[in-house]
Structures are given as C-alpha cells and as structure tokens.
KOLSEFI-556423 format. One record per residue (C-alpha): x, y, z. Coordinates in steps of 0.02 Angstrom, whole numbers, padded with zeros to 5 digits, always signed. Example, Ala and Ser with C-alpha at 12.3 -4.5 7.8 and 13.67 -1.06 7.14 Angstrom:
% residues 2
+00615-00225+00390+00684-00053+00357
% end
This chain:
% residues 307
+04605+07622+02410+04475+07521+02505+04325+07631+02542+04273+07540+02701+04449+07553+02770+04449+07738+02729+04284+07757+02821+04359+07675+02975+04506+07794+02968+04391+07944+02948+04280+07896+03096+04431+07861+03207+04510+08028+03162+04348+08118+03208+04333+08023+03372+04514+08054+03422+04516+08235+03366+04673+08227+03261+04752+08136+03114+04907+08097+03217+04808+08014+03356+04712+07908+03230+04876+07861+03147+04951+07805+03313+04803+07692+03348+04808+07618+03174+04996+07606+03161+04998+07723+03011+05079+07889+02975+04979+08051+02980+05009+08064+02793+04927+07894+02765+04778+07946+02870+04765+08109+02771+04770+08012+02606+04625+07901+02665+04519+08053+02706+04567+08140+02544+04511+07982+02452+04338+07996+02532+04329+08183+02497+04368+08151+02314+04233+08018+02303+04097+08126+02382+04156+08287+02300+04159+08388+02460+04278+08435+02601+04240+08327+02752+04366+08400+02875+04434+08575+02902+04617+08544+02946+04741+08653+03038+04914+08608+03103+04841+08569+03275+04662+08514+03252+04527+08453+03136+04344+08504+03127+04202+08425+03033+04126+08524+02891+03938+08527+02872+03952+08389+02741+04072+08295+02856+03947+08294+02999+03819+08209+02888+03946+08090+02811+04022+08032+02976+03848+07984+03039+03823+07879+02882+03996+07800+02902+03958+07752+03082+03795+07671+03030+03876+07574+02886+04020+07511+02993+03904+07464+03136+03789+07366+03021+03936+07275+02941+04001+07225+03112+03826+07171+03162+03812+07064+03005+03977+06978+03042+03926+06941+03222+03754+06876+03174+03828+06765+03039+03949+06693+03167+03799+06632+03266+03735+06656+03444+03876+06553+03516+04011+06672+03455+04111+06757+03593+04083+06942+03629+04220+07045+03549+04258+07215+03478+04221+07394+03529+04064+07427+03630+04000+07606+03625+03891+07664+03769+03818+07833+03813+03737+07905+03970+03706+08072+04056+03865+08139+04136+03829+08107+04320+03735+07943+04305+03867+07884+04183+04010+07922+04301+03928+07869+04464+03815+07725+04413+03863+07653+04244+04053+07668+04242+04087+07549+04389+03975+07419+04306+04066+07442+04141+04234+07422+04229+04177+07256+04302+04112+07200+04132+04278+07237+04048+04366+07132+04180+04245+06989+04144+04258+07005+03953+04439+07036+03903+04398+07025+03716+04283+07177+03725+04342+07358+03734+04228+07505+03767+04197+07686+03728+04093+07776+03860+04022+07942+03799+03942+08054+03930+03827+08194+03869+03690+08298+03948+03602+08308+03781+03496+08198+03670+03600+08073+03572+03544+07989+03412+03604+07811+03440+03597+07759+03257+03676+07915+03182+03814+07922+03313+03854+07737+03310+03799+07701+03489+03764+07522+03545+03681+07554+03713+03619+07705+03811+03566+07734+03991+03414+07847+03994+03337+07932+04146+03156+07988+04126+03009+07947+04012+03058+07877+03842+03000+07954+03680+02911+07836+03561+03044+07754+03454+03102+07593+03376+03227+07566+03517+03228+07411+03626+03206+07467+03807+03252+07371+03965+03186+07451+04125+03315+07447+04264+03234+07550+04401+03154+07711+04458+03225+07870+04531+03153+08027+04609+03210+08202+04652+03247+08248+04832+03271+08413+04922+03433+08417+05022+03537+08533+05131+03688+08518+05245+03651+08482+05429+03738+08641+05484+03636+08745+05363+03476+08669+05431+03526+08708+05610+03553+08892+05567+03393+08921+05467+03205+08900+05492+03134+08724+05487+03070+08658+05321+02909+08562+05350+02813+08602+05191+02859+08666+05016+02803+08843+05057+02941+08857+05188+03071+08858+05049+03038+09042+05012+03128+09082+05176+03285+08992+05121+03438+09012+05012+03419+08906+04856+03557+08826+04754+03481+08812+04579+03533+08735+04413+03557+08858+04271+03454+08760+04144+03301+08744+04259+03166+08873+04302+03172+08969+04465+03032+08865+04538+03005+08692+04608+02842+08599+04586+02776+08473+04711+02630+08352+04708+02459+08416+04762+02412+08409+04945+02315+08256+05002+02142+08265+04927+02192+08404+04808+02223+08407+04621+02329+08563+04595+02519+08543+04600+02607+08660+04720+02738+08772+04641+02863+08870+04744+02942+09022+04659+03110+09083+04722+03258+09194+04682+03412+09082+04691+03557+09133+04800+03674+09031+04690+03651+08971+04511+03769+08841+04438+03775+08743+04276+03857+08588+04350+03777+08450+04453+03940+08423+04546+03951+08608+04589+03771+08610+04652+03801+08460+04764+03966+08529+04828+03886+08697+04867+03745+08614+04963+03873+08511+05062+03967+08672+05100+03809+08745+05177+03770+08871+05040+03586+08826+05035+03450+08702+04988+03460+08604+04825+03345+08487+04732+03436+08342+04648+03405+08168+04582+03424+08039+04720+03575+07953+04642+03666+08120+04629+03670+08143+04818+03661+07963+04880+03842+07960+04941+03830+08128+05029+03669+08077+05117+03746+07911+05170+03898+08003+05243+03787+08127+05337+03850+08275+05234+03674+08310+05171+03501+08279+05243+03342+08250+05145+03202+08370+05191+03021+08364+05135+03039+08176+05118+02850+08157+05128+02829+08271+04976+02878+08136+04855+02911+08179+04675+02834+08062+04546+02962+07927+04511+03047+07926+04341+03101+07767+04253+03279+07720+04210+03310+07613+04055+03448+07538+03953+03402+07559+03770+03479+07500+03608+03432+07503+03424+03326+07363+03354+03434+07215+03306+03584+07261+03413+03540+07137+03551+03584+06997+03431+03764+07058+03429+03862+06957+03559+03952+07104+03640+03788+07201+03661+03693+07051+03727+03837+07009+03846+03839+07186+03917+03651+07198+03940+03647+07026+04024+03786+07087+04140+03724+07264+04172+03535+07249+04189+03531+07148+04353+03668+07258+04428+03578+07418+04380+03415+07349+04451+03503+07309+04614+03584+07481+04622+03423+07577+04592+03325+07466+04712+03452+07498+04850+03449+07683+04812+03259+07686+04823+03265+07594+04989+03393+07714+05062+03292+07866+05010+03133+07791+05085+03224+07766+05250+03265+07951+05267
% end
C-alpha cells in the first residue's frame, strides 16, 4: 500500500470524524479506509485511532502522527506547486483559521467571494478561540487579532481594532449617565467568563497610571454572541471588540459610551508559514483578501470614531 495515500486517508478520516465520511469523500468503502489506517499503525507500531461503531478518537501517538502527516502532505503539495512555476493557476484545498467571531463576521464573506472568483480552489475554514500551530495543524493562512508573538511566520498587517464599551439605548435611559470609567460601578455589567472582573482604561490626561474599574458582573457568559445579545436586550453594559458590535451600533441597537476613553489599538494580521506565499492558492488568496480586509477595518475604525 502507498504510504502517502494512506496518510491522506488518515488525515481525512480525522478531519471528517469518521471512517465512513472519509470513505464517501474518497469513493472508497469504510473497510478500505480502515485498511489504510491499519497499514500506518503497523508501520509505526502503535494504535493511531481509538475506534467505536460510531466515532473515532486520536490516541496520544495519533495526535503526534497526524501533525507530522499534515506537514508532510503540505510540503509535498507546496513542492509540486513551486515546481509548476509562478504562472501555475491556484488550485487545491486552502486551509484557513481565525477566531470564531472575526472568522464568521469578517473573513467568511471574503472567503466566499474568493471561492466565486477561483473555482479551482476549495477551502476549509477552521474557527477556534485558541492558539493554533499553523505548521503542525496543516494551516495555510490565519487571521490574528492582537500583538504577534515572535515567530518565523510571514505577517501582513490588515488593520487595527479597539475595544468599545456599549449598552442598549433603553438601558442607558433607565440608568445613571456614564461619563467616566468610574461611573461603571453603578451599572449592571455583562462580562465574559474568561476575562477578569475588571476593565482597565488609559491614564487620565497628564497621568501615567492606568485606571482599573473593579465590578461584580450581573451576567457572566462564555460566548461573544451571547454577550452582545444580552447587551442589545438591555441586560447591562458590555465591553467588546469594535467589529463584534459594529452591526448593532449601525442599526442603533447599541450605543458606544466612553468613546473618549480609547483603548490602545490592536493590530490585525494575516499570517502564513514561511514559504507558503509561493504556493499559487495561498498567494491568490492573500492578494484577494488583504485589500478587502484593510478596507473593512478602515471603515470600522471610521465608524467607531464617528460615535
């Protein structure tokens, strides 16, 4: 059995979550898929997948091996594309990752338009609110919000975002005015579960000490969508990234308060591993996405500044 083919089968089975699903995509029977994985397990001398009648789960050895398989297959595809020359047409599967909300709200519409423009490219969009190792997980491109760690990644800056404090108009009419950060202690706060029960603001003019407001949240949620929806429903004041509430602010469902208390802006980048930009599908997507992302974040910045 061809080892590279077996690796492709193994990775696809892991991505699709079942042998049957991988078999359907490949036009093979579940038994043929199982034989390919058994071939790899025999070669490495370890069980790669724990199998049940309904699901599969990577073993500890399988988690390490699938990362290696992704890297090998990605590098082989990259070698083929580079050998074909810069004039070769973009083709194949493009794998992109982003945080959940920015991926759904910002990146997905751009990816949809790219797929319309490049019918020979297909895509896998993976949305995680966790750090993703692009090389180990076989990712071509990632959208990152915030400062970048030092790495060997190629980074393309596409804009800046900031956090804003928002509340529903009807909530603001029924509660004391918010004119400075200290006023927040009089209000109901909608907080994110993974963040501390405090908000920090820039120092006052002429000062050097950041201002931190401690609070006891009225509502704690672990979902950005839930926090935004609760703020729209008038449950309290929330602090979100500007792109997370841009639509609600534009529709008048939320108002920005403390607009003068600007948060330091954070950069937004597209990043990819060294060498991947020479692959036609990756270069085509970055050429397509970077100007559109820059336009989106610039418009967002302008709309926030106008509030």
